[in-house]
C-alpha positions as CSV (number, residue, x, y, z in Angstrom):
1,M,0.2,-0.2,0.2
2,N,1.3,3.7,-0.8
3,T,1.4,5.4,2.9
4,Q,2.9,8.9,1.0
5,P,1.9,12.5,1.8
6,L,-0.9,13.6,-0.2
7,S,0.4,16.2,-2.7
8,D,-0.5,19.9,-2.0
9,E,-2.2,20.1,-5.1
10,Q,-4.4,16.5,-3.8
11,L,-5.7,17.8,-0.6
12,V,-6.5,21.6,-2.6
13,S,-8.6,19.3,-4.3
14,M,-9.9,17.5,-1.4
15,M,-10.4,20.7,0.8
16,K,-12.5,22.9,-2.5
17,D,-14.7,19.3,-3.6
18,L,-17.6,18.4,-2.4
19,E,-17.3,16.1,0.8
20,S,-17.2,12.4,-0.1
21,D,-16.1,8.8,1.7
22,R,-12.8,9.7,1.5
23,V,-12.8,13.3,2.5
24,E,-14.3,14.7,5.5
25,R,-13.9,18.8,6.4
26,K,-14.2,20.0,9.9
27,E,-14.1,23.8,11.0
28,R,-12.9,22.6,14.6
29,L,-12.1,20.1,17.1
30,S,-14.9,20.5,18.9
31,D,-15.8,16.9,18.8
32,M,-13.4,14.2,19.3
33,E,-15.9,11.5,19.5
34,K,-17.0,12.2,15.9
35,I,-13.4,12.6,14.7
36,R,-12.4,9.5,15.8
37,Q,-15.7,7.6,14.5
38,A,-14.4,9.4,11.0
39,V,-11.0,7.9,11.2
40,C,-12.5,4.4,12.2
41,A,-14.8,4.8,9.0
42,F,-11.4,5.8,6.7
43,A,-10.0,2.6,8.2
44,N,-12.8,-0.1,7.3
45,D,-12.7,1.8,3.4
46,M,-16.0,0.2,2.8
47,P,-16.5,1.5,-0.3
48,G,-12.7,-0.5,-1.1
49,H,-10.9,2.4,-2.9
50,G,-7.6,0.7,-1.4
51,R,-6.5,4.6,-0.8
52,P,-6.4,6.8,2.4
53,G,-9.7,9.2,3.5
54,V,-9.2,12.1,4.7
55,L,-9.6,14.5,7.8
56,L,-9.3,18.4,7.2
57,I,-9.6,20.3,10.3
58,G,-9.4,24.5,9.9
59,V,-11.8,23.9,6.9
60,K,-15.5,25.8,6.4
61,D,-18.5,22.9,4.8
62,N,-17.9,25.4,1.7
63,G,-14.0,24.5,1.5
64,E,-13.4,27.9,2.5
65,C,-10.5,28.3,5.5
66,A,-11.4,28.5,8.7
67,G,-9.0,30.3,10.3
68,Y,-8.8,27.8,13.0
69,P,-5.2,27.8,14.9
70,V,-3.4,24.6,13.9
71,T,-1.7,24.5,17.4
72,D,1.0,21.4,18.6
73,D,-1.8,20.9,21.4
74,L,-4.2,19.9,18.4
75,L,-1.5,17.8,16.5
76,L,-0.5,15.7,19.7
77,R,-5.1,15.2,20.2
78,L,-5.1,13.8,17.1
79,A,-2.3,12.2,16.7
80,D,-2.6,10.3,20.4
81,I,-6.3,8.3,19.0
82,R,-4.0,6.3,17.1
83,S,-2.6,5.1,20.5
84,D,-5.3,5.4,23.1
85,G,-6.5,2.2,22.6
86,N,-9.7,3.2,21.5
87,T,-10.0,2.5,18.0
88,L,-8.6,-1.0,17.5
89,P,-6.7,-2.8,15.6
90,P,-4.6,0.8,15.9
91,P,-5.0,2.7,12.7
92,N,-2.9,3.4,10.1
93,M,-2.7,7.2,9.8
94,T,-0.7,10.4,9.8
95,V,-1.1,13.8,11.6
96,Q,0.0,17.2,9.9
97,R,0.3,21.1,10.0
98,R,0.1,21.9,6.4
99,E,-0.7,25.0,4.7
100,L,-2.7,24.8,1.6
101,S,-4.2,28.0,-0.5
102,G,-3.0,30.3,2.5
103,C,-4.4,28.1,5.6
104,D,-3.3,26.3,7.9
105,V,-4.9,22.9,8.1
106,A,-4.6,20.2,10.2
107,V,-4.4,17.0,7.6
108,V,-5.3,13.5,9.5
109,T,-5.0,11.3,6.6
110,V,-6.2,7.5,7.5
111,F,-5.1,4.8,5.3
112,P,-7.4,1.2,4.4
113,S,-6.6,-1.5,7.3
114,D,-5.4,-4.5,6.0
115,A,-7.1,-6.5,8.4
116,P,-10.7,-4.7,8.8
117,P,-13.0,-4.5,10.1
118,V,-11.8,-1.8,12.5
119,R,-13.4,-0.7,15.6
120,Y,-14.5,2.4,17.6
121,Q,-15.4,1.4,21.4
122,G,-16.7,-2.1,20.2
123,R,-18.6,-0.6,17.1
124,T,-17.9,-0.8,13.2
125,W,-18.4,2.6,11.7
126,I,-18.3,3.1,8.0
127,R,-18.3,5.9,5.4
128,V,-21.7,5.8,2.9
129,G,-21.0,9.2,0.7
130,P,-20.5,11.9,2.6
131,R,-21.7,10.6,6.1
132,R,-20.8,8.0,8.7
133,A,-22.8,4.9,10.1
134,I,-22.0,1.4,12.1
135,A,-21.8,-0.8,9.7
136,T,-24.8,-3.9,9.9
137,A,-23.6,-7.3,9.8
138,E,-23.6,-7.8,6.1
139,E,-21.3,-5.2,5.9
140,E,-18.9,-6.1,9.0
141,G,-19.2,-9.7,7.0
142,R,-18.4,-7.9,3.3
143,L,-14.7,-6.0,5.7
144,S,-13.8,-9.3,6.9
145,E,-13.8,-11.1,3.7
146,R,-11.4,-8.9,2.6
147,R,-8.6,-10.2,5.1
148,R,-8.1,-13.2,3.3
149,H,-6.9,-11.0,-0.1
150,R,-3.7,-9.1,1.7
151,D,-0.7,-9.6,3.2
152,L,-1.4,-10.0,6.6
153,P,0.2,-10.3,9.3
154,W,1.3,-13.0,11.2
155,D,-1.6,-12.8,14.1
156,V,-4.2,-13.2,11.3
157,R,-2.3,-15.7,9.1
158,P,-5.1,-19.0,8.9
159,A,-3.6,-21.5,10.8
160,A,-3.6,-24.2,8.6
161,S,-3.6,-27.8,10.3
162,A,-5.8,-26.1,13.1
163,S,-9.8,-26.4,12.7
164,I,-12.5,-24.6,14.8
165,D,-13.2,-27.5,17.0
166,D,-9.6,-26.0,18.2
167,L,-11.5,-23.3,19.8
168,D,-12.9,-23.0,23.1
169,V,-16.0,-21.0,21.6
170,D,-17.4,-21.0,25.3
171,L,-14.5,-20.1,26.2
172,F,-14.6,-17.1,23.7
173,R,-18.2,-16.4,23.7
174,A,-18.0,-15.8,27.8
175,S,-15.4,-13.3,27.9
176,Y,-13.5,-12.1,24.9
177,L,-17.1,-11.2,23.0
178,P,-18.6,-8.8,25.4
179,A,-15.0,-7.2,26.2
180,A,-14.4,-6.3,22.3
181,V,-18.0,-5.4,20.8
182,S,-20.4,-3.0,22.8
183,A,-23.5,-4.2,24.7
184,D,-26.0,-3.0,22.2
185,V,-24.3,-4.3,18.8
186,L,-24.2,-7.7,20.8
187,R,-27.9,-7.0,21.8
188,E,-29.2,-6.9,17.7
189,N,-26.7,-9.7,16.7
190,K,-27.7,-12.7,14.9
191,R,-24.6,-14.2,13.2
192,T,-23.2,-17.5,14.3
193,P,-20.4,-19.0,16.6
194,V,-18.5,-19.0,13.2
195,E,-19.8,-15.5,11.7
196,Q,-18.7,-13.9,15.6
197,L,-15.2,-15.7,15.4
198,A,-14.6,-14.5,11.6
199,S,-15.7,-10.8,12.8
200,L,-12.8,-10.9,15.5
201,R,-10.2,-12.3,13.6
202,F,-9.6,-15.6,15.1
203,A,-11.1,-17.2,12.2
204,V,-10.8,-17.0,8.4
205,G,-14.4,-16.3,7.5
206,P,-17.7,-18.1,7.6
207,D,-17.1,-19.7,4.2
208,E,-13.5,-21.1,5.2
209,P,-14.0,-22.0,9.5
210,V,-10.1,-21.9,10.1
211,P,-8.8,-20.5,13.0
212,T,-6.1,-17.8,12.8
213,N,-3.2,-17.4,14.8
214,L,-4.9,-14.9,17.4
215,G,-7.7,-17.5,17.6
216,L,-5.7,-20.1,19.2
217,M,-3.5,-17.5,20.8
218,V,-6.9,-16.2,23.0
219,C,-9.1,-18.9,23.0
220,G,-7.5,-22.4,21.8
221,K,-7.7,-25.7,23.3
222,N,-4.1,-26.7,22.6
223,I,-2.3,-23.9,21.8
224,R,1.4,-25.4,22.4
225,G,0.4,-28.2,19.8
226,F,-0.1,-25.2,17.2
227,L,2.5,-22.3,18.1
228,P,4.9,-24.4,20.4
229,G,6.6,-20.8,21.4
230,A,3.8,-19.6,22.9
231,Y,4.5,-19.7,25.8
232,V,6.7,-18.1,28.8
233,Q,9.5,-19.9,30.6
234,F,10.4,-18.6,33.9
235,L,13.8,-19.7,36.0
236,R,14.3,-18.2,39.5
237,I,17.8,-18.4,39.6
238,A,19.9,-18.8,43.1
239,G,23.2,-16.6,41.6
240,K,24.3,-14.3,39.1
241,D,24.8,-16.9,36.1
242,L,23.0,-19.4,34.0
243,T,24.7,-22.6,35.5
244,D,23.5,-21.7,39.1
245,P,21.3,-23.7,40.8
246,I,17.7,-23.1,40.0
247,K,15.4,-22.3,42.8
248,N,11.8,-22.6,40.8
249,Q,10.5,-22.8,37.4
250,K,7.8,-22.3,35.8
251,E,5.9,-22.9,31.9
252,I,3.5,-19.9,32.1
253,D,0.7,-20.9,29.1
254,G,-2.5,-21.2,28.4
255,P,-5.3,-19.3,26.6
256,L,-3.6,-15.2,26.9
257,S,-5.8,-14.3,29.5
258,S,-5.5,-17.0,31.3
259,M,-1.2,-16.8,30.6
260,L,-1.5,-13.2,31.5
261,S,-3.2,-13.5,35.1
262,R,-0.8,-16.1,35.3
263,L,2.3,-14.3,34.9
264,D,1.0,-11.5,37.0
265,E,0.5,-13.9,39.6
266,V,4.0,-15.5,39.2
267,L,5.7,-12.0,39.0
268,A,3.8,-10.8,42.2
269,N,5.1,-14.1,44.6
270,S,8.6,-13.9,43.6
271,I,8.9,-10.0,44.5
272,S,10.5,-9.5,48.4
273,T,9.6,-6.8,50.3
274,G,11.3,-5.4,53.3
275,S,11.0,-3.7,56.6
276,N,11.8,-0.3,56.6
277,F,11.1,2.0,59.8
278,T,13.3,4.5,59.8
279,A,10.8,7.0,58.3
280,G,8.6,7.2,60.8
281,P,6.6,5.2,63.3
282,I,4.9,3.5,61.1
283,E,6.3,0.4,59.2
284,I,6.6,0.5,55.3
285,R,6.9,-2.3,53.8
286,D,9.9,-1.9,50.2
287,A,9.6,-3.8,47.6
288,D,12.7,-5.2,45.9
289,Y,11.4,-4.7,41.9
290,P,8.1,-2.5,41.4
291,L,4.8,-5.5,39.9
292,E,4.2,-2.4,37.3
293,A,7.4,-2.7,35.8
294,L,7.6,-6.1,35.3
295,S,4.4,-6.6,34.3
296,Q,5.0,-3.9,32.1
297,L,7.5,-5.4,30.3
298,A,6.7,-9.3,30.4
299,R,3.5,-8.0,28.7
300,N,5.3,-5.8,26.2
301,A,7.6,-9.2,25.0
302,L,4.5,-11.1,24.4
303,M,2.6,-8.7,22.4
304,H,6.3,-7.8,20.1
305,R,8.0,-10.7,19.9
306,N,8.5,-13.1,16.7
307,Y,5.9,-16.0,16.9
308,D,6.7,-16.5,12.7
309,G,10.3,-17.4,12.6
310,T,11.2,-19.2,16.0
311,N,9.5,-21.2,18.9
312,A,11.6,-19.8,21.7
313,P,9.4,-18.6,23.9
314,V,9.3,-15.5,26.3
315,R,11.8,-16.0,29.0
316,I,12.4,-14.5,32.4
317,Y,15.8,-14.9,33.8
318,W,15.4,-13.9,37.5
319,F,19.0,-13.7,39.3
320,D,20.6,-12.8,42.6
321,D,21.2,-9.2,41.2
322,R,19.0,-9.0,38.5
323,I,15.9,-9.7,36.5
324,E,16.3,-10.5,32.6
325,I,13.1,-10.5,30.5
326,H,13.9,-11.6,26.6
327,N,12.2,-11.2,24.1
328,P,12.6,-13.6,20.6
329,G,11.7,-10.9,18.1
330,G,13.9,-7.8,16.9
331,P,13.0,-4.1,15.9
332,F,10.1,-3.9,14.1
333,G,8.6,-1.3,11.3
334,Q,9.5,2.1,12.3
335,V,11.4,1.0,15.7
336,S,15.1,0.3,14.7
337,K,18.1,0.1,17.4
338,A,18.9,3.6,17.6
339,N,15.7,4.5,18.6
340,F,14.3,1.8,20.6
341,G,12.6,3.1,23.7
342,R,12.3,6.6,22.8
343,P,8.7,7.7,23.6
344,G,6.6,8.0,20.5
345,I,8.4,6.0,18.8
346,T,6.5,2.2,18.4
347,D,5.5,0.1,16.3
348,Y,3.1,-3.8,16.1
349,R,4.9,-7.1,14.6
350,N,1.5,-8.8,15.9
351,P,-1.2,-5.7,16.3
352,H,-4.1,-7.7,16.2
353,L,-2.3,-9.7,19.5
354,A,-2.0,-5.9,20.5
355,E,-5.7,-5.4,20.3
356,A,-6.7,-8.8,22.0
357,M,-4.4,-8.0,25.1
358,K,-6.1,-4.4,24.9
359,N,-10.3,-5.7,24.8
360,L,-8.8,-8.2,27.9
361,G,-7.9,-4.9,29.8
362,Y,-3.9,-6.0,30.2
363,V,-2.9,-3.2,28.0
364,Q,-3.9,0.4,28.3
365,R,-3.2,2.3,25.6
366,F,-0.3,1.4,23.2
367,G,3.1,2.5,23.2
368,A,3.4,3.6,27.5
369,G,4.4,0.2,28.3
370,I,7.8,1.3,28.4
371,P,7.3,4.4,30.0
372,T,5.3,3.1,32.2
373,A,7.9,1.0,33.4
374,R,10.6,3.2,33.6
375,K,8.4,5.5,36.0
376,A,7.7,2.7,38.2
377,L,11.2,1.9,38.6
378,E,11.9,5.7,39.4
379,R,9.2,5.6,42.2
380,N,10.4,2.4,43.7
381,G,14.3,3.7,43.9
382,N,15.6,1.2,41.2
383,P,18.6,1.6,39.0
384,E,17.6,2.7,35.4
385,L,15.9,-0.2,33.0
386,E,18.7,-1.4,30.4
387,F,18.0,-2.7,26.8
388,T,20.5,-5.2,25.0
389,V,18.7,-4.9,21.3
390,E,19.5,-7.1,18.4
391,D,18.5,-8.2,15.1
392,S,16.9,-11.2,16.6
393,F,16.1,-10.6,20.0
394,V,15.4,-7.6,22.9
395,A,16.1,-8.0,26.1
396,A,15.3,-6.3,28.9
397,T,17.6,-6.0,32.6
398,L,15.9,-5.1,36.6
399,R,18.3,-4.6,39.1
400,P,16.7,-4.2,42.4
401,R,16.5,-1.4,45.2
402,P,19.3,-0.5,46.6
């Protein structure tokens, strides 16, 4: 897909022309709800243009300049739509300040999703001519059909040797479906279980009832039978080297929500606390590591790892003097060795797995895992977080509070 910025001539033409299913104009940023709905609709590209949709902010309905100040704060609020976790999977979009025919305009360019449907707060918005609407079940089905014709990321590729019987449909309908789709949409939902699975990218489609890798990760019955590396290896080591005796070891696996819950439990039970009476008359319990930092980094490793090229698990090595979290997957997309961990630089090897973790409540907003971990370590008095970044893996090293 061509993701190059549109030229000034193209944008001026959109600015002056009638609104259509590819263009929406706003005089000012007065209703972020409608802006987010428009981004979702453009990402779904219901007409199938295969070209970006554009929001022009600072332009009147008749195409004239509104004279609205395009500030850095305005641009940041618009850019936040991509990472705030309300639109899933995260839309591929750019935000720019452009001068068009002497008018300052905020230009939001939204590229069609490779794996529709895209939902905003559990609803699939589409563009019908110059207006937005919530997609019908039939329209959602048509969006789902498009996935099989694209070069898809690993998480929504079909697991060719699996069948729908390998998914725990009861678990899907009881726990994941209500978390991913709004209650009013579910009340009107007359679709079969396979159609529901396909709508959320857990299966290829109703006429091709094959689970995707994502479907197996979230609600598979025998996940490691199909995805051997989809687990976390935890080792508690009595010493400072891998050759020292092992105090405790666990293999944490199962459906995604169960695996994440068990992982948090293992991490919490491994933290040591000490009593501090010197700060005042009340005993204060000091942890050697903050659970928030450990959880964020472990979830990041599960979300961003490479499941396609290796069967290695995520590894957590808990030594006497440090913790190492190894992710079998190097930098991806716009993230490089040089900019890894820099605020605002993020990309997704497994965007739909990230969506599932957000729906299940294990991610609050995208791109915040490392900054959140760093702040938690700082508040707890731990040394600064360290990273080793190579082409094939990333390792995070945490050191205990002195």
